[in-house]
C-alpha positions, 0 to 999 in steps of 0.5 A: 500500500502506498504511503500518503505523500509517495506517488503510486505506481500509476502516477509514476507511469503517468508522469513518465509518459507525460514527459517531454524529455521522453518525446525527444528521446523517442523521436531521436531514436526513431530518426536514428533507426529510420536512417539505419533502415534506409541506408541498409537495404531491407529484406534481401537474401542472407547471402547478399548481406554476408557479401556486403557486411561480412559474417560477424556484422551479418550475425549482429544485424540479424540478431538485432533484426536490422534486415527487416527493421520496420517490422522488428519488435523493438521498432514497434516498441518505439512507435508504441512508446511514441503513441502512448507519450502523445496520448498521455501528453495530450490528455495531461494538457487537455484541461488547460487547453480547453480553458484557453480555447473556450473562455466564456468572457475573454479578457479584453485589454484595449491598452494592449492594442494601443501600444502596437506599432501598426495601428491600422 
């Protein structure tokens, strides 16, 4: 049972996915891996990869599923992390955005407009 003052597991997970830092890390990871997936030809024969990269590098790439990278479990995991991050960030900021967009009586300050350089 969580103590009164310490965040529970759900709150920790929510805060993790609401982080903008997570967005940056996931987007950079997706960009880097997409570059690799673009440079290394996908779904060719194993013999072509052994000729191009050698036996050792072929085994490393095969283990990391680089040759069918866009269908690999880790690339899908990165996409899922990005989707979860976008959804949680959107939900987290929805109430504040709602208040800004749907104001019943918007504040109007005429002095703010009189100070503008282009009054026409």
